[in-house]
LUMMI-786040 format. One record per residue (C-alpha): residue number from 1; residue in one letter; chain; x, y, z. Coordinates in Angstrom, 1 decimal. Example, Ala and Ser with C-alpha at 12.3 -4.5 7.8 and 13.67 -1.06 7.14 Angstrom:
<recs>
<rec bapa="1" vose="A" loke="A" u="12.3" v="-4.5" w="7.8"/>
<rec bapa="2" vose="S" loke="A" u="13.7" v="-1.1" w="7.1"/>
</recs>
This chain:
<recs>
<rec bapa="1" vose="M" loke="A" u="-52.4" v="-32.9" w="-127.5"/>
<rec bapa="2" vose="A" loke="A" u="-50.1" v="-32.2" w="-124.5"/>
<rec bapa="3" vose="R" loke="A" u="-51.5" v="-33.0" w="-121.1"/>
<rec bapa="4" vose="Q" loke="A" u="-52.1" v="-29.9" w="-119.0"/>
<rec bapa="5" vose="C" loke="A" u="-50.0" v="-29.6" w="-115.8"/>
<rec bapa="6" vose="T" loke="A" u="-52.3" v="-30.2" w="-112.8"/>
<rec bapa="7" vose="V" loke="A" u="-50.2" v="-27.9" w="-110.6"/>
<rec bapa="8" vose="C" loke="A" u="-50.2" v="-25.0" w="-113.1"/>
<rec bapa="9" vose="A" loke="A" u="-54.0" v="-25.4" w="-113.3"/>
<rec bapa="10" vose="H" loke="A" u="-54.4" v="-25.5" w="-109.5"/>
<rec bapa="11" vose="A" loke="A" u="-56.2" v="-22.6" w="-107.8"/>
<rec bapa="12" vose="D" loke="A" u="-53.3" v="-22.1" w="-105.5"/>
<rec bapa="13" vose="A" loke="A" u="-50.6" v="-22.4" w="-108.2"/>
<rec bapa="14" vose="D" loke="A" u="-48.9" v="-19.1" w="-107.1"/>
<rec bapa="15" vose="K" loke="A" u="-48.6" v="-20.2" w="-103.5"/>
<rec bapa="16" vose="I" loke="A" u="-47.3" v="-23.6" w="-104.5"/>
<rec bapa="17" vose="N" loke="A" u="-44.6" v="-22.1" w="-106.7"/>
<rec bapa="18" vose="A" loke="A" u="-43.5" v="-19.8" w="-103.9"/>
<rec bapa="19" vose="E" loke="A" u="-43.3" v="-22.7" w="-101.4"/>
<rec bapa="20" vose="L" loke="A" u="-41.4" v="-24.9" w="-103.9"/>
<rec bapa="21" vose="V" loke="A" u="-38.9" v="-22.1" w="-104.5"/>
<rec bapa="22" vose="G" loke="A" u="-38.7" v="-21.6" w="-100.7"/>
<rec bapa="23" vose="G" loke="A" u="-37.6" v="-25.2" w="-100.1"/>
<rec bapa="24" vose="A" loke="A" u="-40.9" v="-26.9" w="-99.1"/>
<rec bapa="25" vose="T" loke="A" u="-40.8" v="-30.7" w="-99.5"/>
<rec bapa="26" vose="L" loke="A" u="-42.8" v="-32.4" w="-102.2"/>
<rec bapa="27" vose="D" loke="A" u="-44.4" v="-34.7" w="-99.5"/>
<rec bapa="28" vose="A" loke="A" u="-45.6" v="-31.7" w="-97.5"/>
<rec bapa="29" vose="L" loke="A" u="-47.0" v="-29.9" w="-100.6"/>
<rec bapa="30" vose="S" loke="A" u="-48.7" v="-33.1" w="-101.7"/>
<rec bapa="31" vose="K" loke="A" u="-50.5" v="-33.5" w="-98.4"/>
<rec bapa="32" vose="A" loke="A" u="-51.3" v="-29.7" w="-98.2"/>
<rec bapa="33" vose="Y" loke="A" u="-52.8" v="-29.3" w="-101.7"/>
<rec bapa="34" vose="G" loke="A" u="-53.9" v="-32.9" w="-102.5"/>
<rec bapa="35" vose="L" loke="A" u="-51.4" v="-33.2" w="-105.4"/>
<rec bapa="36" vose="N" loke="A" u="-49.4" v="-36.1" w="-106.7"/>
<rec bapa="37" vose="M" loke="A" u="-45.7" v="-35.9" w="-105.9"/>
<rec bapa="38" vose="A" loke="A" u="-44.7" v="-36.9" w="-109.4"/>
<rec bapa="39" vose="A" loke="A" u="-46.8" v="-34.0" w="-110.8"/>
<rec bapa="40" vose="L" loke="A" u="-45.1" v="-31.6" w="-108.3"/>
<rec bapa="41" vose="H" loke="A" u="-41.7" v="-32.9" w="-109.4"/>
<rec bapa="42" vose="R" loke="A" u="-42.5" v="-32.4" w="-113.1"/>
<rec bapa="43" vose="H" loke="A" u="-44.0" v="-28.9" w="-112.3"/>
<rec bapa="44" vose="K" loke="A" u="-40.6" v="-27.7" w="-111.1"/>
<rec bapa="45" vose="K" loke="A" u="-39.7" v="-27.0" w="-114.8"/>
<rec bapa="46" vose="H" loke="A" u="-42.8" v="-24.7" w="-115.0"/>
<rec bapa="47" vose="I" loke="A" u="-41.9" v="-22.3" w="-112.2"/>
<rec bapa="48" vose="P" loke="A" u="-41.5" v="-18.8" w="-113.5"/>
<rec bapa="49" vose="A" loke="A" u="-37.8" v="-17.8" w="-113.9"/>
<rec bapa="50" vose="Q" loke="A" u="-38.5" v="-14.4" w="-112.3"/>
<rec bapa="51" vose="L" loke="A" u="-39.7" v="-16.1" w="-109.1"/>
<rec bapa="52" vose="V" loke="A" u="-36.5" v="-18.2" w="-108.9"/>
<rec bapa="53" vose="K" loke="A" u="-34.4" v="-15.1" w="-109.5"/>
<rec bapa="54" vose="A" loke="A" u="-36.2" v="-13.3" w="-106.7"/>
<rec bapa="55" vose="Q" loke="A" u="-35.6" v="-16.1" w="-104.3"/>
<rec bapa="56" vose="D" loke="A" u="-31.9" v="-16.3" w="-105.2"/>
<rec bapa="57" vose="A" loke="A" u="-31.6" v="-12.5" w="-104.8"/>
<rec bapa="58" vose="Q" loke="A" u="-33.2" v="-12.8" w="-101.3"/>
<rec bapa="59" vose="E" loke="A" u="-30.8" v="-15.5" w="-100.3"/>
<rec bapa="60" vose="V" loke="A" u="-27.8" v="-13.5" w="-101.6"/>
<rec bapa="61" vose="A" loke="A" u="-29.0" v="-10.5" w="-99.6"/>
<rec bapa="62" vose="A" loke="A" u="-29.4" v="-12.5" w="-96.5"/>
<rec bapa="63" vose="A" loke="A" u="-25.9" v="-14.0" w="-96.9"/>
<rec bapa="64" vose="D" loke="A" u="-24.5" v="-10.5" w="-97.5"/>
<rec bapa="65" vose="N" loke="A" u="-26.1" v="-9.2" w="-94.4"/>
<rec bapa="66" vose="L" loke="A" u="-24.7" v="-12.1" w="-92.3"/>
<rec bapa="67" vose="M" loke="A" u="-21.2" v="-11.6" w="-93.7"/>
<rec bapa="68" vose="G" loke="A" u="-21.5" v="-7.9" w="-92.9"/>
<rec bapa="69" vose="R" loke="A" u="-22.4" v="-8.6" w="-89.3"/>
<rec bapa="70" vose="I" loke="A" u="-19.5" v="-11.0" w="-89.0"/>
<rec bapa="71" vose="A" loke="A" u="-17.1" v="-8.4" w="-90.5"/>
<rec bapa="72" vose="S" loke="A" u="-18.5" v="-5.8" w="-87.9"/>
<rec bapa="73" vose="L" loke="A" u="-17.8" v="-8.2" w="-85.1"/>
<rec bapa="74" vose="N" loke="A" u="-14.3" v="-8.8" w="-86.4"/>
<rec bapa="75" vose="T" loke="A" u="-13.5" v="-5.1" w="-86.6"/>
<rec bapa="76" vose="K" loke="A" u="-14.7" v="-4.6" w="-82.9"/>
<rec bapa="77" vose="A" loke="A" u="-12.6" v="-7.6" w="-81.7"/>
<rec bapa="78" vose="E" loke="A" u="-9.5" v="-6.2" w="-83.5"/>
<rec bapa="79" vose="D" loke="A" u="-10.1" v="-2.8" w="-81.8"/>
<rec bapa="80" vose="V" loke="A" u="-10.3" v="-4.5" w="-78.4"/>
<rec bapa="81" vose="Y" loke="A" u="-7.1" v="-6.3" w="-79.2"/>
<rec bapa="82" vose="R" loke="A" u="-5.2" v="-3.2" w="-80.2"/>
<rec bapa="83" vose="Q" loke="A" u="-6.4" v="-1.3" w="-77.1"/>
<rec bapa="84" vose="A" loke="A" u="-5.4" v="-4.2" w="-74.9"/>
<rec bapa="85" vose="I" loke="A" u="-1.9" v="-4.4" w="-76.4"/>
<rec bapa="86" vose="K" loke="A" u="-1.5" v="-0.6" w="-76.0"/>
<rec bapa="87" vose="A" loke="A" u="-2.5" v="-0.8" w="-72.4"/>
<rec bapa="88" vose="E" loke="A" u="-0.3" v="-3.8" w="-71.9"/>
<rec bapa="89" vose="N" loke="A" u="-3.3" v="-5.7" w="-70.6"/>
<rec bapa="90" vose="L" loke="A" u="-2.3" v="-9.3" w="-71.4"/>
<rec bapa="91" vose="T" loke="A" u="-5.5" v="-10.9" w="-70.1"/>
<rec bapa="92" vose="A" loke="A" u="-7.7" v="-8.7" w="-72.3"/>
<rec bapa="93" vose="A" loke="A" u="-5.4" v="-9.3" w="-75.3"/>
<rec bapa="94" vose="I" loke="A" u="-5.7" v="-13.1" w="-75.0"/>
<rec bapa="95" vose="A" loke="A" u="-9.5" v="-12.9" w="-74.7"/>
<rec bapa="96" vose="A" loke="A" u="-9.6" v="-10.7" w="-77.9"/>
<rec bapa="97" vose="V" loke="A" u="-7.4" v="-13.3" w="-79.7"/>
<rec bapa="98" vose="R" loke="A" u="-9.8" v="-16.1" w="-78.7"/>
<rec bapa="99" vose="E" loke="A" u="-12.7" v="-14.0" w="-80.0"/>
<rec bapa="100" vose="L" loke="A" u="-11.0" v="-13.3" w="-83.3"/>
<rec bapa="101" vose="R" loke="A" u="-10.2" v="-17.0" w="-83.7"/>
<rec bapa="102" vose="G" loke="A" u="-13.9" v="-17.8" w="-83.1"/>
<rec bapa="103" vose="I" loke="A" u="-15.0" v="-15.3" w="-85.6"/>
<rec bapa="104" vose="T" loke="A" u="-12.5" v="-16.6" w="-88.2"/>
<rec bapa="105" vose="E" loke="A" u="-13.7" v="-20.2" w="-87.7"/>
<rec bapa="106" vose="L" loke="A" u="-17.4" v="-19.0" w="-88.1"/>
<rec bapa="107" vose="Y" loke="A" u="-16.6" v="-17.2" w="-91.3"/>
<rec bapa="108" vose="A" loke="A" u="-14.7" v="-20.2" w="-92.6"/>
<rec bapa="109" vose="K" loke="A" u="-17.6" v="-22.6" w="-91.8"/>
<rec bapa="110" vose="I" loke="A" u="-20.1" v="-20.4" w="-93.6"/>
<rec bapa="111" vose="T" loke="A" u="-18.0" v="-19.9" w="-96.7"/>
<rec bapa="112" vose="G" loke="A" u="-17.2" v="-23.6" w="-96.9"/>
<rec bapa="113" vose="E" loke="A" u="-13.5" v="-23.3" w="-96.2"/>
<rec bapa="114" vose="L" loke="A" u="-13.8" v="-25.4" w="-93.0"/>
<rec bapa="115" vose="Q" loke="A" u="-16.2" v="-28.2" w="-92.3"/>
<rec bapa="116" vose="A" loke="A" u="-17.9" v="-28.2" w="-88.9"/>
<rec bapa="117" vose="Q" loke="A" u="-16.8" v="-31.8" w="-88.5"/>
<rec bapa="118" vose="T" loke="A" u="-15.3" v="-34.7" w="-90.4"/>
<rec bapa="119" vose="V" loke="A" u="-18.0" v="-36.7" w="-92.0"/>
<rec bapa="120" vose="N" loke="A" u="-17.4" v="-40.0" w="-93.8"/>
<rec bapa="121" vose="N" loke="A" u="-19.4" v="-39.9" w="-97.0"/>
<rec bapa="122" vose="I" loke="A" u="-21.2" v="-43.3" w="-96.7"/>
<rec bapa="123" vose="I" loke="A" u="-22.7" v="-43.2" w="-100.1"/>
<rec bapa="124" vose="I" loke="A" u="-19.3" v="-43.7" w="-101.8"/>
<rec bapa="125" vose="M" loke="A" u="-18.0" v="-46.3" w="-99.4"/>
<rec bapa="126" vose="P" loke="A" u="-17.5" v="-49.7" w="-101.1"/>
<rec bapa="127" vose="E" loke="A" u="-19.5" v="-51.4" w="-98.3"/>
<rec bapa="128" vose="W" loke="A" u="-22.5" v="-49.2" w="-99.0"/>
<rec bapa="129" vose="V" loke="A" u="-22.2" v="-49.6" w="-102.8"/>
<rec bapa="130" vose="T" loke="A" u="-22.3" v="-53.4" w="-102.3"/>
<rec bapa="131" vose="L" loke="A" u="-25.3" v="-53.2" w="-99.9"/>
<rec bapa="132" vose="R" loke="A" u="-27.1" v="-50.8" w="-102.3"/>
<rec bapa="133" vose="N" loke="A" u="-26.6" v="-53.2" w="-105.2"/>
<rec bapa="134" vose="A" loke="A" u="-28.0" v="-56.0" w="-103.1"/>
<rec bapa="135" vose="I" loke="A" u="-31.0" v="-53.9" w="-102.1"/>
<rec bapa="136" vose="L" loke="A" u="-31.7" v="-53.0" w="-105.7"/>
<rec bapa="137" vose="Y" loke="A" u="-31.4" v="-56.6" w="-106.8"/>
<rec bapa="138" vose="A" loke="A" u="-33.8" v="-57.8" w="-104.1"/>
<rec bapa="139" vose="W" loke="A" u="-36.2" v="-55.0" w="-104.9"/>
<rec bapa="140" vose="S" loke="A" u="-36.3" v="-55.9" w="-108.6"/>
<rec bapa="141" vose="R" loke="A" u="-37.2" v="-59.5" w="-107.6"/>
<rec bapa="142" vose="T" loke="A" u="-40.0" v="-58.4" w="-105.1"/>
<rec bapa="143" vose="R" loke="A" u="-43.3" v="-58.4" w="-106.9"/>
<rec bapa="144" vose="R" loke="A" u="-46.9" v="-58.2" w="-105.8"/>
<rec bapa="145" vose="R" loke="A" u="-49.3" v="-61.0" w="-106.4"/>
<rec bapa="146" vose="D" loke="A" u="-50.5" v="-59.3" w="-109.5"/>
<rec bapa="147" vose="G" loke="A" u="-47.0" v="-59.3" w="-110.9"/>
<rec bapa="148" vose="Q" loke="A" u="-46.5" v="-55.6" w="-110.7"/>
<rec bapa="149" vose="L" loke="A" u="-43.3" v="-54.1" w="-109.2"/>
<rec bapa="150" vose="L" loke="A" u="-43.6" v="-52.5" w="-105.8"/>
<rec bapa="151" vose="K" loke="A" u="-44.1" v="-48.8" w="-106.0"/>
<rec bapa="152" vose="P" loke="A" u="-40.8" v="-47.1" w="-105.4"/>
<rec bapa="153" vose="L" loke="A" u="-41.9" v="-44.9" w="-102.6"/>
<rec bapa="154" vose="G" loke="A" u="-43.6" v="-47.7" w="-100.7"/>
<rec bapa="155" vose="G" loke="A" u="-40.6" v="-49.9" w="-101.2"/>
<rec bapa="156" vose="L" loke="A" u="-38.2" v="-47.3" w="-99.9"/>
<rec bapa="157" vose="R" loke="A" u="-40.3" v="-46.8" w="-96.8"/>
<rec bapa="158" vose="V" loke="A" u="-40.2" v="-50.6" w="-96.1"/>
<rec bapa="159" vose="I" loke="A" u="-36.4" v="-50.6" w="-96.5"/>
<rec bapa="160" vose="H" loke="A" u="-36.0" v="-47.5" w="-94.4"/>
<rec bapa="161" vose="K" loke="A" u="-38.0" v="-49.0" w="-91.6"/>
<rec bapa="162" vose="D" loke="A" u="-36.2" v="-52.3" w="-91.7"/>
<rec bapa="163" vose="L" loke="A" u="-32.8" v="-50.5" w="-91.6"/>
<rec bapa="164" vose="Q" loke="A" u="-34.0" v="-48.5" w="-88.6"/>
<rec bapa="165" vose="R" loke="A" u="-34.9" v="-51.7" w="-86.8"/>
<rec bapa="166" vose="A" loke="A" u="-31.6" v="-53.4" w="-87.8"/>
<rec bapa="167" vose="L" loke="A" u="-29.6" v="-50.4" w="-86.4"/>
<rec bapa="168" vose="D" loke="A" u="-31.7" v="-49.8" w="-83.3"/>
<rec bapa="169" vose="P" loke="A" u="-33.0" v="-52.7" w="-81.2"/>
<rec bapa="170" vose="V" loke="A" u="-35.4" v="-50.3" w="-79.4"/>
<rec bapa="171" vose="E" loke="A" u="-37.1" v="-49.7" w="-82.8"/>
<rec bapa="172" vose="F" loke="A" u="-37.3" v="-53.5" w="-83.2"/>
<rec bapa="173" vose="S" loke="A" u="-38.8" v="-53.9" w="-79.8"/>
<rec bapa="174" vose="R" loke="A" u="-41.5" v="-51.4" w="-80.7"/>
<rec bapa="175" vose="Y" loke="A" u="-42.1" v="-53.2" w="-84.0"/>
<rec bapa="176" vose="I" loke="A" u="-43.0" v="-56.4" w="-82.1"/>
<rec bapa="177" vose="G" loke="A" u="-45.3" v="-54.5" w="-79.8"/>
<rec bapa="178" vose="I" loke="A" u="-43.1" v="-53.9" w="-76.7"/>
<rec bapa="179" vose="E" loke="A" u="-42.4" v="-50.3" w="-75.6"/>
<rec bapa="180" vose="P" loke="A" u="-39.3" v="-50.5" w="-73.4"/>
<rec bapa="181" vose="D" loke="A" u="-38.8" v="-48.5" w="-70.3"/>
<rec bapa="182" vose="E" loke="A" u="-35.7" v="-46.3" w="-70.1"/>
<rec bapa="183" vose="W" loke="A" u="-33.5" v="-49.0" w="-68.4"/>
<rec bapa="184" vose="Q" loke="A" u="-34.7" v="-51.6" w="-70.9"/>
<rec bapa="185" vose="A" loke="A" u="-33.9" v="-49.4" w="-73.8"/>
<rec bapa="186" vose="E" loke="A" u="-30.4" v="-49.0" w="-72.4"/>
<rec bapa="187" vose="V" loke="A" u="-30.0" v="-52.8" w="-72.2"/>
<rec bapa="188" vose="L" loke="A" u="-31.2" v="-53.2" w="-75.7"/>
<rec bapa="189" vose="R" loke="A" u="-28.7" v="-50.7" w="-77.0"/>
<rec bapa="190" vose="Y" loke="A" u="-25.9" v="-51.9" w="-74.9"/>
<rec bapa="191" vose="E" loke="A" u="-22.9" v="-53.0" w="-77.1"/>
<rec bapa="192" vose="G" loke="A" u="-20.6" v="-54.3" w="-74.4"/>
<rec bapa="193" vose="K" loke="A" u="-19.7" v="-58.0" w="-74.2"/>
<rec bapa="194" vose="R" loke="A" u="-20.5" v="-58.7" w="-70.6"/>
<rec bapa="195" vose="L" loke="A" u="-23.7" v="-57.6" w="-68.8"/>
<rec bapa="196" vose="L" loke="A" u="-25.1" v="-58.5" w="-65.4"/>
<rec bapa="197" vose="L" loke="A" u="-28.8" v="-57.6" w="-64.6"/>
<rec bapa="198" vose="N" loke="A" u="-29.9" v="-57.9" w="-61.0"/>
<rec bapa="199" vose="C" loke="A" u="-33.6" v="-57.1" w="-61.1"/>
<rec bapa="200" vose="S" loke="A" u="-36.8" v="-57.8" w="-59.2"/>
<rec bapa="201" vose="R" loke="A" u="-39.2" v="-60.4" w="-60.4"/>
<rec bapa="202" vose="Q" loke="A" u="-41.6" v="-59.4" w="-63.1"/>
<rec bapa="203" vose="S" loke="A" u="-39.4" v="-56.4" w="-64.0"/>
<rec bapa="204" vose="G" loke="A" u="-39.2" v="-57.4" w="-67.7"/>
<rec bapa="205" vose="K" loke="A" u="-35.6" v="-58.5" w="-67.8"/>
<rec bapa="206" vose="S" loke="A" u="-36.4" v="-61.8" w="-69.6"/>
<rec bapa="207" vose="T" loke="A" u="-38.6" v="-60.0" w="-72.1"/>
<rec bapa="208" vose="T" loke="A" u="-35.9" v="-57.4" w="-72.8"/>
<rec bapa="209" vose="T" loke="A" u="-33.0" v="-59.9" w="-73.2"/>
<rec bapa="210" vose="S" loke="A" u="-35.1" v="-62.3" w="-75.3"/>
<rec bapa="211" vose="T" loke="A" u="-35.9" v="-59.4" w="-77.6"/>
<rec bapa="212" vose="K" loke="A" u="-32.2" v="-58.6" w="-77.8"/>
<rec bapa="213" vose="A" loke="A" u="-31.5" v="-62.2" w="-78.6"/>
<rec bapa="214" vose="L" loke="A" u="-34.1" v="-62.3" w="-81.4"/>
<rec bapa="215" vose="H" loke="A" u="-32.8" v="-59.0" w="-82.8"/>
<rec bapa="216" vose="T" loke="A" u="-29.3" v="-60.5" w="-83.0"/>
<rec bapa="217" vose="G" loke="A" u="-30.6" v="-63.6" w="-84.7"/>
<rec bapa="218" vose="I" loke="A" u="-32.6" v="-61.7" w="-87.2"/>
<rec bapa="219" vose="Y" loke="A" u="-30.0" v="-59.1" w="-88.2"/>
<rec bapa="220" vose="R" loke="A" u="-26.8" v="-61.0" w="-87.7"/>
<rec bapa="221" vose="P" loke="A" u="-26.8" v="-64.1" w="-90.1"/>
<rec bapa="222" vose="K" loke="A" u="-25.4" v="-67.4" w="-88.8"/>
<rec bapa="223" vose="S" loke="A" u="-25.6" v="-66.3" w="-85.2"/>
<rec bapa="224" vose="L" loke="A" u="-25.6" v="-69.0" w="-82.5"/>
<rec bapa="225" vose="I" loke="A" u="-27.5" v="-67.9" w="-79.4"/>
<rec bapa="226" vose="L" loke="A" u="-27.8" v="-70.1" w="-76.3"/>
<rec bapa="227" vose="L" loke="A" u="-30.5" v="-69.6" w="-73.6"/>
<rec bapa="228" vose="V" loke="A" u="-29.5" v="-71.3" w="-70.4"/>
<rec bapa="229" vose="S" loke="A" u="-30.8" v="-71.4" w="-66.8"/>
<rec bapa="230" vose="P" loke="A" u="-30.7" v="-73.8" w="-63.8"/>
<rec bapa="231" vose="S" loke="A" u="-33.5" v="-76.0" w="-65.4"/>
<rec bapa="232" vose="L" loke="A" u="-34.7" v="-76.9" w="-68.9"/>
<rec bapa="233" vose="R" loke="A" u="-38.1" v="-75.6" w="-68.0"/>
<rec bapa="234" vose="Q" loke="A" u="-36.8" v="-72.1" w="-67.2"/>
<rec bapa="235" vose="S" loke="A" u="-34.8" v="-72.1" w="-70.4"/>
<rec bapa="236" vose="Q" loke="A" u="-37.9" v="-73.1" w="-72.4"/>
<rec bapa="237" vose="E" loke="A" u="-39.7" v="-70.2" w="-70.8"/>
<rec bapa="238" vose="L" loke="A" u="-37.1" v="-67.8" w="-72.0"/>
<rec bapa="239" vose="F" loke="A" u="-37.2" v="-69.4" w="-75.4"/>
<rec bapa="240" vose="R" loke="A" u="-41.0" v="-69.0" w="-75.4"/>
<rec bapa="241" vose="K" loke="A" u="-40.5" v="-65.2" w="-75.1"/>
<rec bapa="242" vose="V" loke="A" u="-38.2" v="-65.3" w="-78.1"/>
<rec bapa="243" vose="K" loke="A" u="-40.9" v="-67.2" w="-80.1"/>
<rec bapa="244" vose="D" loke="A" u="-43.6" v="-64.7" w="-79.0"/>
<rec bapa="245" vose="G" loke="A" u="-41.4" v="-61.9" w="-80.3"/>
<rec bapa="246" vose="Y" loke="A" u="-40.9" v="-63.8" w="-83.6"/>
<rec bapa="247" vose="E" loke="A" u="-44.6" v="-64.4" w="-84.0"/>
<rec bapa="248" vose="A" loke="A" u="-45.3" v="-60.7" w="-83.4"/>
<rec bapa="249" vose="M" loke="A" u="-43.3" v="-59.7" w="-86.4"/>
<rec bapa="250" vose="E" loke="A" u="-45.4" v="-58.6" w="-89.4"/>
<rec bapa="251" vose="A" loke="A" u="-42.8" v="-59.8" w="-91.9"/>
<rec bapa="252" vose="R" loke="A" u="-41.2" v="-62.9" w="-90.4"/>
<rec bapa="253" vose="P" loke="A" u="-38.2" v="-64.7" w="-91.9"/>
<rec bapa="254" vose="G" loke="A" u="-38.6" v="-68.3" w="-92.7"/>
<rec bapa="255" vose="L" loke="A" u="-37.7" v="-71.1" w="-90.3"/>
<rec bapa="256" vose="L" loke="A" u="-35.5" v="-74.0" w="-91.3"/>
<rec bapa="257" vose="E" loke="A" u="-36.2" v="-75.7" w="-88.0"/>
<rec bapa="258" vose="D" loke="A" u="-38.8" v="-75.1" w="-85.3"/>
<rec bapa="259" vose="N" loke="A" u="-39.4" v="-77.1" w="-82.1"/>
<rec bapa="260" vose="R" loke="A" u="-39.9" v="-76.7" w="-78.4"/>
<rec bapa="261" vose="L" loke="A" u="-36.2" v="-76.3" w="-77.7"/>
<rec bapa="262" vose="S" loke="A" u="-34.7" v="-74.4" w="-80.6"/>
<rec bapa="263" vose="M" loke="A" u="-35.3" v="-72.6" w="-83.9"/>
<rec bapa="264" vose="V" loke="A" u="-33.2" v="-72.1" w="-87.0"/>
<rec bapa="265" vose="L" loke="A" u="-33.8" v="-69.0" w="-89.1"/>
<rec bapa="266" vose="A" loke="A" u="-33.6" v="-68.8" w="-92.8"/>
<rec bapa="267" vose="N" loke="A" u="-30.4" v="-66.8" w="-92.5"/>
<rec bapa="268" vose="G" loke="A" u="-28.7" v="-69.6" w="-90.6"/>
<rec bapa="269" vose="S" loke="A" u="-29.0" v="-68.2" w="-87.1"/>
<rec bapa="270" vose="R" loke="A" u="-29.8" v="-70.7" w="-84.4"/>
<rec bapa="271" vose="I" loke="A" u="-31.4" v="-70.0" w="-81.0"/>
<rec bapa="272" vose="V" loke="A" u="-31.2" v="-72.9" w="-78.6"/>
<rec bapa="273" vose="S" loke="A" u="-32.5" v="-73.4" w="-75.1"/>
<rec bapa="274" vose="L" loke="A" u="-30.5" v="-75.6" w="-72.6"/>
<rec bapa="275" vose="P" loke="A" u="-30.3" v="-76.3" w="-68.9"/>
<rec bapa="276" vose="S" loke="A" u="-27.1" v="-75.0" w="-67.4"/>
<rec bapa="277" vose="G" loke="A" u="-24.5" v="-77.7" w="-67.1"/>
<rec bapa="278" vose="Q" loke="A" u="-21.1" v="-78.2" w="-68.6"/>
<rec bapa="279" vose="S" loke="A" u="-22.2" v="-81.4" w="-70.2"/>
<rec bapa="280" vose="T" loke="A" u="-25.2" v="-79.8" w="-72.0"/>
<rec bapa="281" vose="V" loke="A" u="-23.2" v="-77.0" w="-73.6"/>
<rec bapa="282" vose="R" loke="A" u="-20.2" v="-79.1" w="-74.8"/>
<rec bapa="283" vose="G" loke="A" u="-20.0" v="-79.2" w="-78.5"/>
<rec bapa="284" vose="F" loke="A" u="-21.1" v="-75.6" w="-79.1"/>
<rec bapa="285" vose="S" loke="A" u="-18.4" v="-73.3" w="-80.5"/>
<rec bapa="286" vose="G" loke="A" u="-18.4" v="-69.9" w="-82.2"/>
<rec bapa="287" vose="V" loke="A" u="-21.3" v="-68.7" w="-79.9"/>
<rec bapa="288" vose="T" loke="A" u="-22.6" v="-65.2" w="-80.6"/>
<rec bapa="289" vose="M" loke="A" u="-24.6" v="-64.7" w="-77.4"/>
<rec bapa="290" vose="I" loke="A" u="-25.4" v="-66.5" w="-74.2"/>
<rec bapa="291" vose="L" loke="A" u="-28.3" v="-65.5" w="-72.0"/>
<rec bapa="292" vose="E" loke="A" u="-28.1" v="-66.9" w="-68.5"/>
<rec bapa="293" vose="D" loke="A" u="-31.3" v="-66.7" w="-66.5"/>
<rec bapa="294" vose="E" loke="A" u="-31.4" v="-67.0" w="-62.7"/>
<rec bapa="295" vose="A" loke="A" u="-27.6" v="-66.6" w="-62.7"/>
<rec bapa="296" vose="S" loke="A" u="-27.3" v="-66.5" w="-58.9"/>
<rec bapa="297" vose="Q" loke="A" u="-28.3" v="-70.2" w="-58.9"/>
<rec bapa="298" vose="V" loke="A" u="-25.9" v="-71.3" w="-61.6"/>
<rec bapa="299" vose="K" loke="A" u="-22.5" v="-72.6" w="-60.4"/>
<rec bapa="300" vose="D" loke="A" u="-19.5" v="-70.5" w="-61.3"/>
<rec bapa="301" vose="D" loke="A" u="-17.9" v="-73.5" w="-63.0"/>
<rec bapa="302" vose="F" loke="A" u="-20.5" v="-73.2" w="-65.8"/>
<rec bapa="303" vose="Y" loke="A" u="-19.5" v="-69.6" w="-66.4"/>
<rec bapa="304" vose="Y" loke="A" u="-15.9" v="-70.5" w="-66.8"/>
<rec bapa="305" vose="A" loke="A" u="-16.8" v="-73.4" w="-69.0"/>
<rec bapa="306" vose="V" loke="A" u="-18.7" v="-71.3" w="-71.5"/>
<rec bapa="307" vose="L" loke="A" u="-16.3" v="-68.3" w="-71.8"/>
<rec bapa="308" vose="P" loke="A" u="-14.1" v="-70.1" w="-74.3"/>
<rec bapa="309" vose="M" loke="A" u="-17.1" v="-70.6" w="-76.6"/>
<rec bapa="310" vose="L" loke="A" u="-17.4" v="-66.8" w="-77.0"/>
<rec bapa="311" vose="I" loke="A" u="-13.9" v="-66.2" w="-78.1"/>
<rec bapa="312" vose="I" loke="A" u="-14.2" v="-66.9" w="-81.8"/>
<rec bapa="313" vose="N" loke="A" u="-17.0" v="-64.5" w="-82.5"/>
<rec bapa="314" vose="N" loke="A" u="-16.2" v="-62.1" w="-79.6"/>
<rec bapa="315" vose="G" loke="A" u="-19.6" v="-63.1" w="-78.3"/>
<rec bapa="316" vose="T" loke="A" u="-21.8" v="-61.5" w="-75.7"/>
<rec bapa="317" vose="F" loke="A" u="-22.6" v="-63.0" w="-72.2"/>
<rec bapa="318" vose="I" loke="A" u="-25.6" v="-61.6" w="-70.4"/>
<rec bapa="319" vose="A" loke="A" u="-26.4" v="-62.9" w="-66.9"/>
<rec bapa="320" vose="M" loke="A" u="-29.7" v="-61.9" w="-65.3"/>
<rec bapa="321" vose="T" loke="A" u="-31.0" v="-62.8" w="-61.9"/>
<rec bapa="322" vose="T" loke="A" u="-33.1" v="-61.7" w="-58.9"/>
<rec bapa="323" vose="P" loke="A" u="-31.4" v="-61.1" w="-55.5"/>
<rec bapa="324" vose="Y" loke="A" u="-30.5" v="-64.5" w="-53.9"/>
<rec bapa="325" vose="G" loke="A" u="-28.7" v="-63.5" w="-50.7"/>
<rec bapa="326" vose="K" loke="A" u="-28.3" v="-65.7" w="-47.7"/>
</recs>
């Protein structure tokens, strides 16, 4: 015996049909009527054909009305142009031409002859296809303790959130429990290669930059991030903030190495704390990021010594300090 459609049997089936045809999302309808989204998806085949036709007719009528209004505007603009030419009013004629051009572009956009902007279709790019295949492979290997595959919707939400955090360091900051101020959000999203922060004490500059360093280490495999300051104690304090951010992550990547001065993530990224001095940084190359704390108290020679380390990976140098005038 065929199972009865739960949506067809619902007391508000007519309203649900109307909203489905009108473009309501399955998620919204599921929450509004307490129905399973899979059931709503299957129910689409049961929607009365007359209702679909009525909706289509309504959309066609609306489109016809819009086209009629555009045609009316075009006729008026043409009349203005002809009158301007007859009166030899060049200024009015040029204005009418601009108006006609705008109406023509609007019509073209609506009818699909002209796209509003050039959009790269990411879903057919080779890079995305490779990434998608990797995600699907990882997803197929991710199982719950009871051996069951993750539910598709839940898995997609997890992937969506992680991609959000990967693309936006501010979202990552919120993920580890730090709501950045406006200027801190600007620093987190800054994509330049050189940055100087001259801030008051306890302003949050160390927390912000350590979050930026952790984000880079997490989402850019095989990164090398150096935390330097006038003394090893100060560098360790900056490293502690990085570790605090790491510990705050709900899903933390594994550590290949973990000690008081450095950590190595499972993706090969290294975060190392050092005192500032040419001798302490020798031997490091291909550096991805350098955070220099209390920069006003670090000799310029150190800055010139570390710059070559950033060349290979086009690395980032962030200097932060408090005012140290004399």
